[in-house]
N, C-alpha and C positions, 0 to 999 in steps of 0.2 A: 758476691753481693757487695755493693759499695755504699758509702754514705748517701749517695744520690738516690738510692733505692729505699731509703727509710721513710717511715711514717712521718717523722719530723720534717724531712725535706719535701715530701709530697703533700703535706698539710692534712693527712688523714689520721693524725694522732700526735702525741707528744713524747713518744719513746723512740730511741734509735734502733729499731728492728725493722725487718722486711715489711714494707707497706703492703696492705692488701691490694690496693689498686695496681701496684707494680707487679705483684704476683699474678693477678688476673690478666694483665697485659701480656706477660710471658706465656701464660697458659693459652690465651686466645691466639697469640702468634703461632704457637705450636699447632693449633687446630687449622690455621690457614695452610700451613705446610702439609698437614695430614689430609686436607680436603683437595689438594691439587689433582690427585688421580680421578676425582669425580667431575672435573670440569673439562670442557672442550673450548676451542677457540671462540671468543666472544662471550664466554660465561665466566662467572666468578662466584664466590660465596660471600655472604655477609652474616655477621653475628646477629642472633635473634634472642637468645636467652642464656643466662649464666646461673648455674646452681653449684656454688663452690663453698666448701667449708674450709676456712683457714684455721688449722688445728694447732699450730705450734709456732712460737716466736723463733726467728732466725737472726743471729747476730751478724753484724758487719764483718766482712771477711769470709763468711761461710760460703760454700758453694751450694747451689740449688739446681737440681736437674728436673726439668718439666717434661712430661710426656702427654700425648694425646693419642688414644687408641682409635684408629679409623673404624667406622662401622662397616659391616659387610656390604651394605648397599644403602642408597638413598631411599627415603620413603616415597610413596607415590606423589606427594606434594613437593618433592625436591628438597626435603629437610634431611639434615645429617645431625646425629647426636654423637658427640665424642666423650667417652669417659676420659677424664683428665686427672693427673696426679703430679704432685711436686714432692721431691725427696731431698733432704739435706745431706751433707757430706758424712753425717754419722749414720745414715741409713734410715733415719726417722721420717715418717710421712709428715710433711708440712701442710699439705692441702690435698683434697680429693673432691671430685664432683663431676659435673657434666656441663658441656657447652654445646649449644645448638647453633647450627649455621644453615642458611637457606641458599640453594643454588639459584642464581638469577642471571638474566641477560644483562651484561654490563652496560650497554648503551641505553636500554630502557630504564634500568635502575637510575643511572645518572641523569637522564632526562627528567625523571620524576623528582629527583633530589633538587634539581635546579629549576623546577617549574614554579608557577606562581604560588606565593605563600597563601595559606588559608587566612580568611578574615579573622581578626581577633574576636574572642567572645565578648559579648556586651549587648547593650540594648540596641534594638533595631530603630530606624527612624520613626516608626509608628508608635513606639513605647512612650 
């Protein structure tokens, strides 16, 4: 872990320890790798929910190992839930929780992401 990974540098706090957003990013990246066996050509996974407890501060220079345990199978709706964990170089648990990913068709997902934006909320012309 470097200075670039701290709460101070990421704007998520004012102490020079591992930032929760960086930790979440590492955990989520691990779920992407663990999800690979569940996808076929043209399919990918996208994150849908994160339930993680950041339990312990980690100093600059410490090593953090993150893991995501793959589920036995996807649910009928194509959802995957990964138990995740981060452990520091002293063997202490830094974080634990779950991250959900959904299996999607890459082309259809991107078409929806690039489609027309929804109208902003507000009064209608008849108001």
